[in-house]
MARVODREN-312658 format. One record per residue: x, y, z of N, C-alpha, C in turn; chain. Coordinates in Angstrom, 3 decimals, decimal comma. Each point is the difference from the previous one (the first is absolute). Layout:
residues N
X; Y; Z; X; Y; Z; X; Y; Z; A
...
***
This chain:
residues 137
-49,496; -104,793; -38,564; 1,232; 0,567; -0,504; -0,278; 1,443; -0,424; A
0,761; 0,933; 0,548; -0,130; 1,399; -0,366; 0,972; 0,314; -1,130; A
-0,517; 0,571; -1,062; 0,832; 0,381; -1,120; -0,015; 1,514; -0,119; A
1,187; 0,572; -0,039; 0,116; 1,443; -0,145; 0,485; 0,339; -1,396; A
-0,134; 1,270; -0,339; 0,473; 0,487; -1,283; 1,439; 0,470; 0,170; A
0,857; -0,385; -0,937; 1,382; 0,479; -0,021; 0,129; 0,902; -1,221; A
0,495; 1,217; 0,240; 0,268; 0,958; -1,070; 1,486; 0,311; 0,068; A
0,694; -0,153; -1,107; 1,441; 0,234; -0,003; 0,380; 1,015; -1,069; A
1,090; 0,712; 0,274; 0,551; 0,967; -0,945; 1,522; -0,121; 0,051; A
0,619; -0,099; -1,169; 1,459; 0,055; -0,048; 0,399; 1,425; -0,354; A
1,090; 0,449; 0,603; 0,494; 1,349; -0,303; 1,469; -0,033; -0,380; A
0,298; 0,733; -1,045; 1,368; 0,306; -0,389; 0,224; 1,472; 0,325; A
1,154; 0,308; 0,508; 0,336; 1,404; 0,269; 0,369; 0,685; -1,301; A
-0,115; 1,312; 0,006; 0,499; 0,766; -1,136; 1,521; -0,103; 0,003; A
0,636; -0,011; -1,166; 1,440; -0,278; -0,081; 0,902; 1,027; 0,670; A
-0,483; 1,192; 0,237; 0,847; 1,007; 0,655; 0,124; -0,217; 1,512; A
-0,733; -0,962; 0,535; 0,048; -0,289; 1,437; 0,689; -1,339; 0,257; A
0,661; -0,082; 1,130; 0,551; -1,289; 0,419; -1,122; -0,830; 0,613; A
0,242; -1,303; 0,057; -0,969; -0,882; 0,652; -0,213; 0,445; 1,451; A
1,094; 0,341; 0,684; -0,073; 0,389; 1,416; -0,808; 1,281; 0,188; A
0,220; 1,004; -0,847; -0,752; 1,251; 0,158; -1,473; -0,209; -0,354; A
-0,261; -0,851; -0,975; -1,379; -0,320; -0,365; -0,731; -0,657; 1,167; A
0,643; -0,991; 0,616; -0,634; -0,682; 1,122; -0,195; 0,950; 1,185; A
0,954; 0,883; 0,208; -0,117; 0,995; 1,079; -1,233; 0,890; -0,234; A
-0,179; 0,460; -1,242; -1,176; 0,814; -0,314; -1,275; -0,800; 0,255; A
-0,037; -1,221; -0,487; -1,197; -0,825; 0,134; -0,364; -0,236; 1,461; A
0,996; -0,389; 0,794; -0,247; -0,361; 1,402; -0,210; 1,222; 0,894; A
0,776; 1,038; -0,208; -0,045; 1,142; 0,925; -0,980; 1,097; -0,406; A
-0,319; 0,094; -1,285; -0,910; 1,061; -0,435; -1,364; -0,520; -0,439; A
-0,020; -1,000; -0,877; -1,276; -0,488; -0,526; -0,788; -0,821; 1,031; A
0,622; -1,014; 0,564; -0,739; -0,931; 0,869; -0,655; 0,685; 1,204; A
0,665; 0,913; 0,707; -0,691; 0,649; 1,125; -1,275; 0,737; -0,418; A
-0,032; 0,534; -1,214; -1,212; 0,667; -0,482; -1,055; -1,005; -0,461; A
0,437; -1,158; -0,465; -0,922; -0,991; -0,547; -0,676; -0,859; 1,069; A
0,686; -0,267; 1,092; -0,543; -0,909; 1,024; -1,390; 0,421; 0,492; A
-0,256; 1,277; 0,320; -1,363; 0,355; 0,430; -1,060; -0,294; -1,066; A
0,355; 0,153; -1,266; -0,924; -0,323; -1,093; -0,292; -1,495; 0,003; A
1,047; -0,804; 0,161; -0,169; -1,448; 0,036; -0,911; -0,418; 1,142; A
0,186; 0,602; 1,155; -0,817; -0,350; 1,165; -1,472; 0,320; -0,232; A
-0,282; 1,042; -0,762; -1,393; 0,391; -0,275; -0,678; -0,888; -1,030; A
0,789; -0,686; -0,822; -0,591; -0,650; -1,172; 0,299; -1,486; -0,124; A
-0,041; -0,726; 1,098; -0,006; -1,453; -0,056; 1,313; -0,691; -0,305; A
1,124; 0,687; 0,204; 1,284; -0,669; -0,187; 0,318; -0,769; 1,276; A
0,103; -1,306; -0,116; 0,274; -0,873; 1,136; 1,498; -0,086; 0,261; A
0,776; 0,022; -1,092; 1,447; -0,099; 0,119; 0,617; 0,736; -1,179; A
1,109; 0,674; 0,253; 0,759; 0,692; -1,040; 1,455; -0,343; 0,244; A
0,649; -0,497; -1,031; 1,409; -0,320; 0,168; 0,782; 0,418; -1,233; A
1,271; 0,215; 0,245; 0,920; 0,443; -1,026; 1,081; -1,062; -0,139; A
0,094; -0,579; -1,167; 1,002; -1,006; -0,309; 1,083; 0,722; -0,791; A
1,117; 0,275; 0,653; 1,083; 0,774; -0,592; 0,951; -0,942; -0,723; A
0,347; 0,333; -1,237; 0,804; -0,882; -0,840; 1,250; 0,732; -0,504; A
1,015; 0,115; 0,824; 1,221; 0,703; -0,421; 0,761; -0,756; -1,090; A
0,695; 0,743; -0,822; 0,698; -0,564; -1,165; 1,009; -1,074; 0,386; A
0,696; 0,162; 1,126; 1,010; -0,992; 0,361; -0,627; -1,365; 0,307; A
-1,158; -0,006; 0,626; -0,679; -1,278; 0,257; -0,510; -0,620; -1,299; A
-0,522; 0,840; -0,885; -0,474; -0,511; -1,289; 1,145; -0,588; -0,814; A
1,159; 0,660; 0,018; 1,162; -0,507; -0,745; 0,443; -1,349; 0,555; A
0,012; -0,123; 1,327; 0,387; -1,271; 0,625; -1,013; -1,094; -0,334; A
-1,267; 0,333; 0,007; -1,035; -0,972; -0,344; 0,178; -0,473; -1,438; A
0,226; 0,940; -0,882; 0,184; -0,348; -1,413; 1,210; -0,915; -0,177; A
1,091; 0,303; 0,687; 1,215; -0,816; -0,103; -0,229; -1,401; 0,565; A
-0,710; -0,102; 1,107; -0,210; -1,288; 0,656; -1,073; -0,862; -0,650; A
-0,953; 0,619; -0,661; -1,113; -0,765; -0,571; 0,240; -0,412; -1,445; A
1,067; 0,498; -0,608; 0,260; -0,280; -1,408; -0,040; -1,467; -0,355; A
0,581; -0,852; 0,817; 0,018; -1,424; -0,277; -1,299; -0,706; 0,316; A
-0,841; 0,634; 0,788; -1,257; -0,625; 0,415; -1,190; 0,441; -0,852; A
-0,033; 1,269; -0,283; -1,124; 0,568; -0,740; 0,526; 0,989; -1,047; A
0,803; -0,485; -0,903; 0,675; 0,861; -0,974; -0,970; 0,813; -0,853; A
-1,179; -0,517; -0,253; -0,965; 0,706; -0,846; -0,778; 1,077; 0,756; A
0,109; 0,017; 1,301; -0,738; 0,978; 0,788; 0,749; 1,322; 0,034; A
-0,745; 1,102; -0,055; 0,575; 1,329; 0,171; -0,085; 0,401; 1,465; A
0,949; 0,794; 0,439; -0,038; 0,563; 1,347; -0,602; 1,394; -0,108; A
-1,070; 0,236; 0,715; -0,639; 1,321; -0,010; 0,969; 1,028; 0,561; A
0,044; 1,159; -0,620; 0,983; 0,991; 0,417; -0,616; 1,295; 0,528; A
-1,258; -0,048; 0,424; -0,623; 1,188; 0,579; 0,597; 0,295; 1,370; A
-0,229; 1,212; 0,497; 0,561; 0,413; 1,291; -0,816; -0,494; 1,191; A
-1,309; -0,132; -0,195; -0,824; -0,509; 1,093; -1,310; -0,544; -0,537; A
-0,583; -0,818; 0,817; -1,268; -0,661; -0,283; -0,893; 0,348; 1,183; A
-1,068; 0,730; -0,259; -0,900; 0,439; 1,071; -1,188; -0,952; 0,040; A
-0,315; -0,482; 1,204; -1,094; -0,952; 0,159; -1,055; 0,562; 0,961; A
-1,216; 0,051; -0,484; -1,142; 0,409; 0,812; -0,884; -1,223; 0,190; A
-0,395; -0,278; 1,212; -1,022; -1,003; 0,250; -1,252; 0,778; 0,379; A
-1,086; -0,250; -0,728; -1,224; 0,797; 0,113; -1,185; -0,862; 0,392; A
-0,992; 0,638; 0,580; -1,241; -0,696; 0,326; -0,764; -0,367; -1,265; A
-0,004; 0,913; -0,976; -0,754; -0,213; -1,249; 0,646; 0,827; -1,103; A
-0,225; -0,381; -1,238; 0,630; 0,672; -1,128; -0,427; 1,471; -0,098; A
-1,181; 0,332; 0,474; -0,486; 1,379; -0,045; 0,866; 0,952; 0,829; A
0,769; -0,544; 0,947; 0,882; 0,841; 0,802; 1,009; 0,752; -0,863; A
0,404; -0,575; -1,128; 0,968; 0,663; -0,880; -0,569; 1,337; -0,486; A
-1,222; -0,003; -0,498; -0,638; 1,223; -0,489; -0,191; 1,007; 1,133; A
-0,329; -0,500; 1,191; -0,174; 0,892; 1,145; 1,303; 0,730; 0,324; A
1,107; -0,728; -0,026; 1,308; 0,603; 0,272; 0,318; 1,037; -1,066; A
-0,156; -0,379; -1,257; 0,356; 0,895; -1,097; -0,825; 1,274; -0,031; A
-1,218; -0,043; 0,510; -0,858; 1,193; -0,015; 0,127; 0,850; 1,263; A
0,768; -0,444; 0,972; 0,178; 0,749; 1,247; 0,940; 1,189; -0,253; A
-0,410; 1,229; 0,348; 0,857; 1,170; -0,217; 1,350; -0,097; 0,728; A
0,033; -0,696; 1,109; 1,268; -0,166; 0,717; 0,944; -0,949; -0,745; A
-0,554; -0,896; -0,815; 0,847; -0,853; -0,828; 0,717; 0,862; -1,046; A
-0,748; 0,910; -0,600; 0,611; 0,901; -0,990; 1,157; 0,773; 0,626; A
-0,177; 0,420; 1,238; 1,074; 0,714; 0,703; 1,200; -0,929; 0,227; A
-0,258; -1,265; 0,323; 1,095; -0,930; 0,297; 0,836; -0,341; -1,238; A
-0,574; 0,167; -1,187; 0,731; -0,338; -1,227; 0,330; 1,234; -0,846; A
-0,121; 1,195; 0,563; 0,204; 1,195; -0,818; 1,422; 0,111; -0,556; A
0,999; -0,629; 0,625; 1,373; 0,040; -0,506; 0,415; -1,312; -0,683; A
-0,945; -0,881; -0,193; 0,309; -1,303; -0,568; 0,690; 0,104; -1,361; A
-0,451; 0,880; -0,861; 0,585; 0,095; -1,338; 1,450; 0,464; 0,024; A
0,418; 0,626; 1,087; 1,402; 0,384; 0,161; 0,872; -1,204; 0,321; A
-0,586; -1,058; 0,526; 0,751; -1,148; 0,515; -0,236; -1,299; -0,748; A
-1,233; -0,219; -0,465; -0,397; -1,289; -0,570; -0,062; 0,079; -1,523; A
0,593; -0,988; -0,667; -0,150; -0,138; -1,444; -1,297; -0,775; -0,227; A
-1,097; 0,728; -0,060; -1,325; -0,619; -0,086; -0,213; -0,774; -1,296; A
0,787; 0,295; -1,023; -0,163; -0,722; -1,269; 0,357; -1,476; 0,130; A
0,740; -0,360; 1,048; 0,404; -1,395; 0,202; -0,801; -0,711; 1,093; A
-0,858; 0,716; 0,688; -0,742; -0,585; 1,118; -0,910; -1,133; -0,486; A
-0,074; -1,046; 0,810; -0,888; -1,119; -0,277; -0,944; -0,176; 1,181; A
-1,274; -0,235; -0,291; -0,982; -0,238; 1,050; -0,607; -1,379; -0,186; A
-0,440; -0,563; 1,107; -0,758; -1,248; -0,057; -0,989; -0,013; 1,148; A
-1,082; -0,712; -0,198; -1,005; -0,147; 1,052; -0,531; -1,423; -0,060; A
-0,242; -0,561; 1,166; -0,522; -1,360; 0,065; -0,320; -0,365; 1,436; A
-0,207; -1,274; 0,227; -0,356; -0,496; 1,320; 1,161; -0,786; 0,582; A
0,175; 0,083; 1,301; 1,063; -0,746; 0,663; -0,600; -1,043; 0,929; A
0,660; -1,111; 0,055; -0,343; -1,061; 0,934; 1,299; -0,464; 0,630; A
0,039; -0,017; 1,294; 1,183; -0,424; 0,725; 0,028; -1,529; 0,087; A
1,195; -0,589; -0,183; 0,163; -1,438; 0,128; 1,010; -0,375; 1,079; A
0,932; 0,895; 0,278; 0,974; -0,227; 1,064; 0,131; 1,302; 0,777; A
-0,302; -0,039; 1,278; 0,041; 1,187; 0,830; 1,356; 0,151; 0,687; A
0,262; 1,194; 0,503; 1,261; 0,259; 0,690; 0,204; -0,929; 1,186; A
-1,070; -0,436; 0,590; 0,080; -0,911; 1,138; 0,506; -1,391; -0,404; A
0,013; -0,244; -1,305; 0,368; -1,325; -0,501; -1,213; -0,874; -0,292; A
-1,178; 0,483; 0,318; -1,213; -0,779; -0,236; -0,377; 0,016; -1,487; A
-0,300; -1,174; -0,514; -0,520; -0,115; -1,352; -1,506; 0,146; 0,086; A
-0,558; 0,863; -0,855; -1,442; 0,243; 0,007; -0,506; -0,064; -1,434; A
-1,281; -0,298; -0,164; -0,645; -0,020; -1,307; 0,628; -1,008; -0,966; A
0,655; -1,023; 0,534; 0,656; -1,010; -0,847; -0,929; -1,200; -0,091; A
-0,299; -0,423; -1,233; -0,844; -1,196; -0,145; 0,681; -1,201; 0,659; A
-0,805; -0,949; 0,401; 0,558; -1,223; 0,613; 0,916; -0,688; -0,993; A
1,083; -0,542; 0,535; 0,962; -0,702; -0,879; -0,143; -1,481; 0,154; A
***
């Protein structure tokens, strides 16, 4: 069983920007500069989980009767990196091209609300429908 490192970051936009303009900046300006850095430093997969307010509001309305005590996260996006090893994070952060890719981040991201997490991922159900790594039942 191969276990990879998952590093995640949640981002809230600065309040002077719309969700749409924030996502446009992230996808069209930041990501094209960041991808070459990721390729150099062990990023196996990078994905952006976009969480628009209308979907969050609908989720909150629909889940109230099922999970009333749960909060609905209200960040604008959840960034997921799948890495070969945890050291890849430091490699990315120290790359001069990474600094270039985030030079306008403070104009767009409310960094005071950002949340990070790091851990290991194990797949149990693949896109093919195959169950893997499941103990015998």
